[in-house]
C-alpha positions as CSV (number, residue, x, y, z in Angstrom):
1,X,60.5,-173.7,-35.8
2,X,59.3,-171.1,-33.3
3,X,57.9,-171.4,-29.8
4,X,54.5,-170.2,-29.0
5,X,53.5,-168.6,-25.7
6,X,52.2,-171.9,-24.3
7,X,55.5,-173.7,-24.9
8,X,57.5,-170.8,-23.3
9,X,55.3,-170.9,-20.2
10,X,55.8,-174.7,-19.9
11,X,59.5,-174.4,-20.3
12,X,59.6,-171.6,-17.7
13,X,57.7,-173.7,-15.2
14,X,60.1,-176.7,-15.8
15,X,63.1,-174.5,-15.3
16,X,61.7,-173.0,-12.1
17,X,61.1,-176.5,-10.8
18,X,64.6,-177.7,-11.7
19,X,66.6,-174.8,-10.5
20,X,64.5,-173.2,-7.9
21,X,64.1,-169.4,-7.5
22,X,67.4,-168.8,-5.8
23,X,69.6,-169.8,-8.7
24,X,67.3,-168.4,-11.4
25,X,68.8,-164.8,-11.6
26,X,72.3,-166.2,-12.2
27,X,71.0,-168.7,-14.7
28,X,69.1,-166.0,-16.6
29,X,72.1,-163.7,-16.7
30,X,74.3,-166.4,-18.1
31,X,71.7,-167.3,-20.7
32,X,71.5,-163.6,-21.7
33,X,75.3,-163.4,-22.1
34,X,75.4,-166.6,-24.1
35,X,72.6,-165.2,-26.4
36,X,74.5,-161.9,-26.9
37,X,77.7,-163.7,-27.7
38,X,75.9,-166.0,-30.2
39,X,74.3,-163.0,-31.9
40,X,77.7,-161.3,-32.2
41,X,79.2,-164.4,-33.8
42,X,76.4,-164.7,-36.4
């Protein structure tokens, strides 16, 4: 199950509304680190 560009845009808008633009860089950094750790483990 893969996400298309439309779904990604909708998710991005929802995340922006939930977290606001001030906390977004910290959130993105932690998501990137989690993704890297997950890929290392797999």
